C-alpha positions as CSV (number, residue, x, y, z in Angstrom):
1,X,13.8,-25.2,6.4
2,X,12.9,-26.8,3.1
3,X,11.0,-25.8,0.1
4,X,7.7,-25.8,1.9
5,X,9.0,-23.2,4.3
6,X,10.2,-21.0,1.5
7,X,6.9,-21.2,-0.3
8,X,5.0,-20.4,2.9
9,X,7.2,-17.3,3.5
10,X,6.7,-16.2,-0.1
11,X,3.0,-16.6,0.2
12,X,2.9,-14.6,3.5
13,X,5.1,-11.9,1.9
14,X,2.8,-11.5,-1.1
15,X,-0.2,-11.3,1.2
16,X,1.5,-8.7,3.4
17,X,2.4,-6.7,0.3
18,X,-1.2,-6.7,-0.9
19,X,-2.5,-5.8,2.6
20,X,0.0,-2.9,3.1
21,X,-0.5,-1.4,-0.4
22,X,-4.3,-1.8,-0.6
23,X,-5.2,1.3,1.4
24,X,-3.2,3.6,-0.8
25,X,-4.4,2.0,-4.0
26,X,-8.0,2.3,-2.9
27,X,-7.5,5.9,-1.9
28,X,-6.1,6.7,-5.3
29,X,-8.8,4.8,-7.0
30,X,-11.7,6.4,-5.2
31,X,-10.2,9.8,-5.5
32,X,-9.4,9.3,-9.2
33,X,-13.0,8.3,-10.0
34,X,-14.4,11.1,-7.9
35,X,-12.2,13.7,-9.6
36,X,-12.9,12.3,-13.0
37,X,-16.7,12.4,-12.4
38,X,-16.4,16.0,-11.1
39,X,-14.4,17.0,-14.1
40,X,-16.9,15.4,-16.4
41,X,-19.8,17.1,-14.7
42,X,-18.2,20.6,-14.7
43,X,-16.4,20.2,-18.1
44,X,-13.0,20.9,-16.6
45,X,-10.4,19.5,-19.0
46,X,-7.3,20.4,-17.1
47,X,-5.4,17.2,-16.1
48,X,-3.1,19.0,-13.7
49,X,-5.9,19.6,-11.3
50,X,-6.8,16.0,-10.8
51,X,-3.2,14.8,-10.7
52,X,-2.1,17.4,-8.1
53,X,-5.0,16.7,-5.8
54,X,-4.6,12.9,-6.1
55,X,-0.9,13.2,-5.3
56,X,-1.5,15.4,-2.3
57,X,-4.2,13.0,-0.9
58,X,-2.1,9.9,-1.5
59,X,0.9,11.5,0.2
60,X,-1.3,12.5,3.1
61,X,-2.6,8.9,3.4
62,X,0.9,7.6,3.2
63,X,2.0,9.9,6.0
64,X,-1.0,8.7,8.2
65,X,-0.6,5.0,7.3
66,X,3.2,4.8,7.4
67,X,3.5,3.8,11.0
68,X,1.0,1.0,10.6
69,X,2.7,-0.2,7.3
70,X,6.1,-0.1,8.9
71,X,4.9,-2.1,11.9
72,X,3.4,-4.8,9.7
73,X,6.5,-5.2,7.7
74,X,8.7,-5.2,10.8
75,X,6.6,-7.8,12.5
76,X,6.8,-10.0,9.4
77,X,10.5,-9.6,9.2
78,X,11.1,-10.3,12.8
79,X,8.8,-13.4,12.6
80,X,10.8,-14.7,9.6
81,X,14.1,-14.1,11.2
82,X,13.1,-15.8,14.5
83,X,11.7,-18.9,12.8
84,X,14.7,-19.0,10.4
85,X,17.3,-19.2,13.1
86,X,18.5,-15.6,12.9
87,X,18.3,-14.9,16.6
88,X,21.2,-12.4,16.7
């Protein structure tokens, strides 16, 4: 377990972080652009409407995706522990 192993694990961890967070970020991005466009078209200037809707949708997406996200992180952690000699 040298420096190469540590670099490989760090690279895998960063890739996993991006993969797990991307669905929520894309959900917020698409919804934010859609709400902004809707507010521009209808001349609604209230920021609370967009923020509340975006929060609710992102929380709903998190509730739906949480099992998948947890499974991905658990699989990664178990893989690191089994390769690292932590077979407790």
